[in-house]
N, C-alpha and C positions, 0 to 999 in steps of 0.2 A: 676432587681429591688428586693429590700429586705426591711424588716421593722426591725428596732432596737428600742425597747421600743416605744417611741412616735414619732419616726422619720421614714420617707420614704427615702431610699437612692437608687442610681443607678450609674453605671459607663458606660459612653458612649465612645466607641472607635472612632478612627479617621475616619473609613469608615462607621460609624453609625450615626444615629440621633434618637431622642426619642420624642414621643408624651406624653406630660404631661397633664393629665386630672384630673379634680376635679368633683367628682360625675358624671362622664361620659361626662362632657363638656370639650372641648379643652381649655387649658390654654396657653400653648406656646410650641415651638419646642426647645428641649434641644440640645445644641452643645456638641462636645466631651469634656470629663472631668468627674469629680466626682460631683454628685448632692446629696444634702441632704436637706430636708425640714421638719419642725416640723409638725407632722400630728397626733395629739392625737386621732382623731376620725376615722382614716383610710379612709379619703375621697380621697386621691390622688392615682393615678395609672400611671405607666410609661410603655410605649410600645416602645421597642427598635427595630429598623429596619435597614437593610443594605441599603446604598444609592449609592454605587459605581456601575455604570452600571446596575441599578436596576429599576424595575417597581414598581408602587404603585397601589393599587386597584383603578380603575377609579371612583367608587362611593365615596370613601374617598376623592380623589383629587377634585372632583366636589363639594362636600360638603364644603371643606375648601375654594374653590374658591369663594363660595357664602358668607361664614361666615367670613373668614379671607383672603380677596383677596390679601393683601400684602404678607402674608406668602406663599400663593399658587403661585403667580407670581414669587417669588424669588426662590422657590425650585422645582416647578413642570413644566413639559412640557406636556400639555394636547393636544392630537391629536384627531381630530374628522373629518375625511373625509366625504364629501357629498355623495349623492346617486351614482354619476358617478365618484367619485374620489378615489384614493388610495394615501397613503403617505409612503415614504421611510424614516425611522428613522435611522440616523447615530449617533453613540456614539464615541466621540473623533475621528471623521473623518472616522470611520469604519461602513459601512452599516450593520445594525443588524436586523431590523424588517420591515415588510411590513404590514401596517395597511389597512385593507379592508374597502370598503364603509359602511357607516352607523354603524361604529364601533368606540368605544371610548377607548383609551388607554392612560395611564399617566406614565411618566418617571421622575425619580429624576434627576435634573440638578445641584444639590448642588456641587458635585465633578466631574461631567461628562459634557463634552460639547455636548449638544444635538442639532442636526441639522435636521430639518424636511423639506422634499421636497414633495409638494403636486402635483399630476399629474391628470389632467382631462382626463380620458379615453374616454369621449365622443368626444373629439377633435381629438384623434389619435387612430388608430386601432393597429398599429404595435408598439411593445415595442422597444424603442430606445436602441442602443447597450450599451450606457453608463449606462442605467438603468439595462439592462440585466446582465451586468458585475457585478453589485452590488448585485444582488438578486440570491437566490436559488429558481429556478422556482418550484422545487418539494415541497417546503414548502410555496408556495404562496397561498394555500387554494383554488386552482382552478381559481384564478384570471388571471393566465397566461397559455396559451396553446403554447407549444413549439414543434418543430419538426426539424429534419435534413433530407434534401433531398439529397440523394447521387447522384453521377455523372451519374449513370445508371438509375435514377428514374425521375419521374415527379410528381408534386403535385398540388392539387387544394384546394383553400380556400373557404369554404362556411360560410357565416355569416347569421344567422337566416334563414338557408335553401336556401340562394341565392348564386349562384356562383359569387365570388367577384374578384378572382385573380388566375392566374396560376403561381405556385411557381417554381422558378429556383433552381438548385442545390445550397445547402448552408444551413445555420442555420437560422431558422425563429421563431419568438415569437410574440404573439398577446394577447391583453387584452381581456378577456372574461367577463368583468364587464358590466352587463346590456345587454348582448347579448350572443347568442350561437355561438361558434366558432367550426367548424369541419374541419379537414384536411384529405383529401383523397390522398394517395400515391399509385403509381404502379411502378413495375419494368418493364422497357422497353426492357430488354433482352429477347431473345427467351426462352420460358419455355417448358419443356418436359411434355407431358400429357401421362401417361401410362393408357390405357383403359384396365382394367382387364378382365379376361375371362368371357364371358357371353354365356350361352347356347342358340343356335339358331337352328331351324329346317330348313334344306335345302329343296329344291323343291321336292326331292325324299324321304323326311321324315327321314333323318338321322340327329340325334342330334349331333352337333359339338360345340366346344367352341373356340372362336376367341379372341386373344389378339392383340392390336394395339398400336403403338406409333406415336404420333403427336407432332409437334413443332409449337408453336404459340407465338405471341408477340403483345403487345398493341401499336397501332400506333396513336390513337386519344383518349387520356385519358378523355376528356370532354364527348365525345359520349359514351365511355365505362362506365363511372360513371353514366350517365343518363340512360343507357340501362339495366344495370345489376349490382347487388351488388357484384357478384362474377363471373367474366368473365370466369375464368378457369373452374369453375363448370358447367357453361352454355355450354361452348364448349365441355366439357366431355359428356354431355347429347346429344348434336347434333351428336357427333361422334358415340355414341351408336346407335342412330336412323339410321344413314347412313349405318353402317356396317350391321345392322339387315336387312335393305331393300335390300342391295346388296347380302347378303347370301341367304335370303329367296327366291329370284328369280332365283337361280341357283341350279343345281344338284351338288352332291359331286365331280364328275369328273370335271365339269366345274370350280368349286372353286379351286381345286388343280392345274388345268391347266391355270387359268386366274387370278392369284393373282395381277399382274400388272394392269389389267383392273379394278379389285375391288378397288385398291389403287386410281386410277384416279377418279372413281365414288364417292368414299368417299370424296376425296379432293374437287371435284366440289361442292358437297352438302354442305360441311362445310364452304368452302371459301365464298360462297354467304352469309351465315348467320353470319359468323364472321365479315364481313364488316359492318353489322348493329350493331355489338357490339364494333366497333372501334378497331378491332383486325385484325391481318393478320396471315394466316396459311401457314407454310412452308411445310416441308416434312411430309407426312403421309404414313405409311407402315404397312402392316399386319406382325406382329411379329411371331405369332404361330397359327397354326390350330390344335387343339387337338381333336382327334377322339375317339369315344367309343372303349373300349377294344376289342370287337368282330370284329368291322369293321377294326381296326388296324391289327388284326391277319390275316384277309382275304386279306388285301392289301399286307401284308408281304409275304403271300403265292403266290399271283399273281406276285409280283416282283421277288421272288425266282424262280418261274417257267419261267418267261421271261429270267432271267439270264441263267438258265440251257439250255433253247432252243437256246439261242444265242451262248452259248459255244459249243453245239453240231454242230451247223451250221458251226462255225469256224473250228472245228476239222475235219469235213467232207471235207471242202474246202481245208484244208492242206493235207489230205490224197489223195484227187484227184490230187492236184498239184504234190505231191511226185510221185504218180503212173505215171502221164503223163511225168514227168522228167525221170523216169526209162525207159519208153517206147522209148522216144527220144534217150536216151543213147544206148539202145540195137540196135536200127536201125543204129546208127552211127558205132558201133563196128562191125556189120554184114558186112558192106561195106568197112571197114578200118582195115586191120590186124595190122597195127602199133599201132593204138589206142587200139586194143585188147591186144597187148603186154604191153602197158603202164598200162592198167587196171590190168593186172596180176601182174606187179611189185608193184602197189599200194596195192593190196590185200596181197602180200607177206610182204610188209613193215608193214602193220597192224598186220599180224600174228607174225612177228618177235618181235614186241613190247611186246607181251604177252608170248613169249617163252624165258626161261632163257638161254638155250643152244641148239645148232644145230650142229651135227657132219655130215660131208660130206665125203664120201669115193670115191676114184677115181680108184678103182680096175677094172679089166677086167669084162666086162659085166654089169658094174654098170652105167657108164656114168657120174657120178659126178654131179656137180652143173648145168652143161648144161642140163643134162637129167632131173634134178628136174624142171628147168624152162620150158623145152620143154613139159614134160608130166604132168604139174600141172593142166591144164584144157584141156579138149577136147570138143570143141564146134562143133556141127553139127553131124549128124549120118553118120557112115561109110556105103559105098555102099555095098550092098549084092553081093556076087559072082554070076556070071552068071551061 
């Protein structure tokens, strides 16, 4: 809008409209084109607005609907859902807005085809797929609660605190208009629970730390949701109690020697309580038993001493066996000259392996190789002359 001397002028584009007012009162709606009106006292004002896929302030639209009903009905679409209703506003066939209950919004329909679909949420809890495909649930202002239940999950639907439905895998959406909608989901696959080291006194007053691994899964989601807000955290505490009772009733030696028994006791304790939580416990096993430094050193010394003692026993057994074998061999050679001769040859063979060169002389009085073999060993004492 501009003023030229005593004239008020304005240029309205194709995608615009203008409100012409005289002394603040609506006169008419200006169409696209150039406007000029004689206004010597400056009483006219022109407000230009965009009208293509645009909203108008609802207060202004409601006022014109009362004062200028023909202008309002021709140019505005006023949407006013009831307390339990929502409205989907489409512009030129494209869903653009979700109008919440007890809310008023107005849209220009001068250049845009406005389609309004009103949904009574009191009649239906679940959002129809055709409506969900039109809407962005994240921008629904809390009117829609959505979730996706995976194939390995189960879901429960609570409406105003009452369990209404067990949800199957898939995509789900519900109207939360005039009601409180809550969805509880749980993974049905086995979950590993790592019970971290906790210091426990054994029966003989030795402080040890025990770590344990357990596998649990939810088998009854309804019972699980009613019994505990966090099933895994509750099972974690039960396992801590069970391992503490099992360790405190045993000495350190019993704990180190009976880990399988401890596993069974802990599993029996936890399984009974897990059933009340709608859960099932699979494998439970003691992962580590961490001893104090001084106790660990003593045990290492004991183990080392046991190994040395066992090695000494084995060595003595081997020496005894070797001595017994030599005794048996000597008895055989004493009664068997041929065996004695073979033994001499064997000894000579070993000697030759370590000698680089041997010279034999066959001169008179020497005897040669035969004399070497004959006189190599002399067993038994010669008889003394009479």
